[in-house]
C-alpha positions in Angstrom: 0.0 0.0 0.0 1.3 3.5 -0.9 1.2 6.2 1.7 0.7 9.0 -0.8 -0.9 7.4 -3.9 -1.2 9.1 -7.2 -4.9 10.0 -7.7 -7.1 11.6 -10.2 -10.4 13.4 -10.0 -13.7 12.3 -11.6 -13.7 15.3 -13.9 -10.2 14.5 -15.4 -10.0 13.3 -19.0 -8.9 9.9 -20.4 -5.6 11.4 -21.7 -4.6 12.6 -18.2 -5.4 9.2 -16.7 -3.3 7.5 -19.3 -0.4 9.8 -18.8 -0.5 9.3 -15.0 -0.6 5.6 -15.4 2.4 5.6 -17.8 4.5 8.3 -16.0 4.2 6.6 -12.6 4.4 3.0 -13.9 1.1 2.0 -12.2 -1.8 -0.1 -13.3 -4.5 1.3 -11.1 -5.4 4.9 -10.4 -7.7 5.8 -7.5 -10.4 8.3 -8.3 -10.8 10.8 -5.5 -13.5 13.5 -5.1 -13.3 15.9 -2.2 -10.9 13.7 -0.4 -13.1 10.6 -0.7 -12.3 7.5 -2.8 -15.1 7.2 -5.4 -13.6 4.6 -7.7 -10.6 3.2 -9.6 -9.4 3.5 -13.2 -7.2 0.7 -14.5 -5.0 0.3 -17.5 -7.6 -2.2 -18.9 -10.2 0.5 -18.5 -8.1 3.0 -20.6 -7.2 0.4 -23.2 -10.9 -0.8 -23.5 -12.0 2.8 -24.0 -9.4 3.4 -26.7 -10.5 0.1 -28.4 -14.0 1.5 -28.7 -12.9 4.9 -30.2 -12.5 3.7 -33.8 -8.9 5.2 -34.1 -7.3 4.3 -37.4 -3.7 5.1 -36.6 -1.2 2.4 -37.9 0.7 0.7 -35.1 4.0 0.6 -37.1 5.3 3.7 -35.2 4.5 2.1 -31.8 6.0 -1.4 -32.4 8.7 -2.3 -30.0 11.5 -3.5 -32.2 13.8 -4.8 -29.5 12.4 -8.1 -28.6 14.1 -10.5 -26.2 13.1 -14.2 -26.5 13.8 -16.7 -23.7 13.2 -20.4 -23.4 10.3 -21.3 -21.2 12.5 -23.4 -18.8 14.8 -20.5 -18.1 15.0 -19.9 -14.3 13.1 -16.8 -13.2 16.1 -15.0 -11.6 17.9 -15.4 -14.9 15.0 -14.0 -16.8 14.9 -11.0 -14.5 18.6 -10.4 -14.9 18.4 -10.7 -18.7 15.5 -8.2 -18.7 17.5 -5.8 -16.5 20.6 -6.0 -18.8 18.6 -5.7 -22.0 16.5 -2.8 -20.6 13.2 -4.4 -21.5 9.9 -4.6 -19.6 8.7 -7.9 -21.2 10.1 -11.0 -22.8 8.8 -13.5 -25.3 8.8 -17.0 -23.9 9.6 -19.8 -26.4 8.1 -23.2 -25.7 10.5 -26.1 -26.2 9.0 -29.0 -28.2 9.1 -31.3 -25.1 7.3 -28.7 -22.9 4.3 -28.1 -25.2 
């Protein structure tokens, strides 16, 4: 639990919520009105709203080109270290034929 959480007001717009989520690396954003918690906005809420907006922007400019692939049986501490060294937030796990 965070002592001073990042919050947003009910009158804020979707773009502000998205920026706060990204800037602070959080997945949930408490919605506070007059010092009272009135709800929660999540990354899934923002993505779901964007999906319903009929935006026709090609994703080519947003594609992460640096992809790190790791075998599915790689120990988790090793995966974490590889991610740290590579500077990535996610990896692609490859299933070995005998693990599928």
